[in-house]
C-alpha positions, 0 to 999 in steps of 0.5 A, spaced: 528 504 517 533 508 512 529 514 509 532 517 502 533 524 504 532 527 497 526 523 494 520 527 492 513 524 493 509 526 488 503 522 489 499 522 495 499 517 500 493 514 498 496 512 491 502 510 494 498 505 499 494 503 493 500 501 489 503 497 495 497 493 495 497 492 488 504 490 488 503 485 494 497 482 490 502 481 484 507 478 488 502 473 491 499 471 484 507 470 482 506 474 476 512 478 474 519 477 476 518 475 483 515 469 484 517 465 490 511 467 494 509 459 494 515 457 497 514 461 503 513 458 510 505 458 512 506 463 517 510 468 512 504 467 507 499 469 513 503 475 514 503 477 507 496 476 506 495 480 513 499 486 511 495 487 504 489 487 509 492 492 514 494 496 508 487 496 505 484 497 511 488 503 513 487 506 506 480 506 507 480 509 514 485 515 512 480 516 506 474 517 511 479 521 515 481 526 510 474 527 507 472 529 514 478 533 516 481 537 510 477 542 506 481 540 500 480 533 500 481 532 493 488 534 493 490 528 498 485 523 495 488 523 488 490 516 485 494 518 480 
């Protein structure tokens, strides 16, 4: 995985995960400029759907963990 060195992450992880799920849902709905989901083979469609579910589940678990383990949890839970 190639990680850009000088990228600033101004939003908390919760916001990035929510945005990624939203992008994937748009992709499935074939909205915007990326409308080739319907041409995927069935296994790739299933992987995409499972990815959305996995991100959402992880995000919910992460939120619960942050609330239970961080004194300043609001800082990490902004959906900015």
